[in-house]
N, C-alpha and C positions, 0 to 999 in steps of 0.2 A: 432144892433147886429144880425147876421145871426142865424137861427135855425140850430140845428145839422143836420137835414135831408137835409138841402140845400147844406152844404159843410162839408164833413167828413174829418178830417185831423188827421193822426196818428203822434205820436212822441215817442222818447225814450230819456232817459237822466239819469243824476246822481243827487242824493239828496244832498243838501248842507245845509238845515236847517230843523229842525223838531220841533222847539219851537213854536208850533201853539198857538197864544194868545186865540183862541176860543176853544182849546182843543178838536178838532174834528178829530184829526189824520191827518190833512193836513201837507204837507211838501213843501218846495221850491225846485224846480227841474230846473237844467240847461239843457234845451232841445237841443240836437245836431242838427245843421242845422237851429235853430230858435234863439238861444241865443249865443252870442259871448263868447269865453273862456276868454276874457280879463276882469278881475274882476274890473279894473279901469273904463272901459267903462260901465259895467253892474254889479254893486255890487250884492251880494247875497240878500241884503235887498230889492232890486228892483224887484226881481223875483216874479211872481204871486204865490199865494198858490194853490197847486194841491190837489184836493179832492180824497181820495181813495174810490174805490167801495168795498163794503163788500159782502160776500157770502150770499146766500139766507138762510143759516142756522143760520144767525145772524140777529136779529130783527132790529138793528140800530135805535130803537125807544124806548123812555120812559125808558132809562137806562137798557134795556133788550138786551141780546146778547153779543157777544165778543167785546172788545174794539178795535178800529181801529188803534191800535198802534203796533209797531214792526219794521217798517222801520227805518233803521239807516242812519246816514250821511255816504255817500259813496255807498249806495245801488243803484243799477241800476233798473230803472222802466220803464214801457211802458204804453202808454195811448193814449188819444185823446184830442183834443180841443173842448169843448162843443160849443164854439162860432166860430168854423171854423178857417180861417186864421187870425182872429183878435188875436188869441193866448193868450187870457187873462183868460181863464177858463179851465185850464188843469184838466183832470180827469185821475186818476191812475187805470189801470186795473190789474196790477200785478208787481211783482219784477222779476228780471232776475239774476240767479246765474252764476258765472263764475269762472275762475282761473286767478286771477290778475297777479300772478307771480309763479315761480317754487316752492316757499315755502308756498304759500297761496292757500286755496281752500274754496270756499264760502259755500259748503255743509258740515254739521257736520261730524266729523270723524267717530262717532259710526254708523251713517247711511251708511257709506262707508265700514264698516267691520273692523274698527280700534278701538281696545279697549284701550282708553286712561284714564280709571278710574281704580285705584288700590284699591282692597278691601282685608281686612284681616279677614277671617272667624274666629269665636270664637271656638277654639279647645276644650274648656271646655264642651261645649254642642254639639260637633260634627256638627257644622254648615256647610252646604254643600258649596262647592266651588262656586266661581262666574260662573254662567252659560252662560255668554255672548258668543254668536257665531253668531252675526249679520252679515248679508250679504246684499250688495246693489242688488236690490232696495227694498227688503222686510223688512228692518228695518226702521220704520217710527218714526222720532224723532221730538221733539220740544225743542229747547234750547234757553234760554233767554241770554241777553247780559252779565249778571252777572255770568252765569255758571249753573243756575238750568236747570234740564233736565227731559223730559218725553219721554219714548220710548214705542211704541206699536210695538213689533217685531213679524213679521209673517214669519221669516225665518224657513224653513221646519225643523222639529225635534228640533228646538230651540226656540219655541214660548214663549215670555215673555211679562210681563208688568212691567215697571220699572219707579219709581218716585224718583229722586235724587236731594238732596239739595247741594248747593256748599260747605257746611260745612263738607260733608261726610255722613250725615244722609240719609238713603234711605229705601224704602219698595219695594220688588220685588217679583212678582209671577212667579214661575218657570213653565216650560213646563208641569209638572205633576200636577200643582195646589198647590204645596208647597209654603208657604209664608215666606220670610226672612225679618226681620226688624233690622236695626241698627240705634240707635240714641243716643244723649247725654242725658241730663236731660229730664224727661218726667213727665207730669201731665195728669191725667185722671179723669174727673168728670162726674158722672152719676146722673142726677137729679131725676130719677125714679128708678124702679127696674132693676136689672141686673142678667144675668144668663150665666154660662159657662158650656158647656158639652164637655168633652173630652172622646172620645170613646176608646182611648188607654191609655198608661201611660203618666204621667206628672211629670217633675222634676223642682224644684224651687231652684236655686243656688244663694245665696246672699253673696257677699264677705265681705260686711260690716254689720251693724245692720239691724234687721228686727223688726218692731213695728206693732203690730196688735191691733186695738182698735175697740171694738163693743159696740155701745151705747144701743143696745137691747139685746136680748137673743142670746146665741151662742150654736148651735147644731152641733155635729160631729157624724157621723155614719160610722163605719168601718165594712165591711161585713166579713172580715177575721181578720188576726193578726194585732196588732198594736205594733210598735217597736219605742221606744224613747231612744236616747242616748245623755247624757250630758257629754262632756269631761271636763267641768269646774264645778263650783258651780251651784247649783240650788236654786233659791229663789221663794217661793210660798206664796202668801198672800190670805187667804180664809176669805172673809168678813162676811160669814154666815155659816150655817151648810154644811157639806159634806156628801153626801149619795153615798154608793157603793153597788150594787146588783150583786150577782154572782148566776148563775144557780146551781141548786142542784147537789151535787157530784163534783163540780169543785174545784180543789185545787188552791187557789188564793194567796198563800204565799210561800215565799222561805223557804226551810227546815232549813236553817241555817243563818237567818238574823243577821248580825253583830250589836252590840250595838252601839248606837250613842254617840260619844264623848260628854261630858258634855259642852265643850267649844262652840259646835255649838248650839247656843240658837235661838229658833224660833223667838224671838222678834227682831232679827237683820234683818228680812226680808225687802228687798228694795222695795220701791214703784215703780211701772212701770212708 
């Protein structure tokens, strides 16, 4: 076998198989000018495995770095033969995008300024409209074969970061730094302490039930007025003493409290 420096041979071709038994990201490529197009004469299974070159930002060692996967069957690739004209050790340097026909384009639509995702902002909370205004070539996208999408959009005056799941769940950072999230069911677990600081106003709207359980003490401090409205019944269970303190001179009772009907007995309190 000749060394690479003795005889350097370029090639390009199309991928026909990616089920690498060694799971190294290798693919089988039919190299034009080197392999016949006749599958009967040269079946896909007889093509040599081509090894992809990874970028220097990926370690490609000890499970560190990005996986060398992503090439699909039908992808056009370019590379060289590490064994020269013996052509048994192909190495892939990269993929080549194209326009196979009038209806097909190999570059993701959103990278080319075409918004093909429909979003419905939540009008209850005045969620801002979809800010997509991407333009080629400043919207940098990564799209998986199932439809997951990551966008880092550098389009002037429309800069965004967008992570989208094919189910419709997404998180998006708008050009002014606002964050919009939409998802289906959610779970959040914090194994240590947690703090939230909101410097402006905060609204919490729950269309269904809201349950709050505190295993320790519960403290609530309101700097100004506190307003509570119950449009239905109110059930309250006090397991121990209740203490209420009012500043001196503060009127803390309604002047005309109505009497409680005898039918409303406190022993009917529902447990939470």
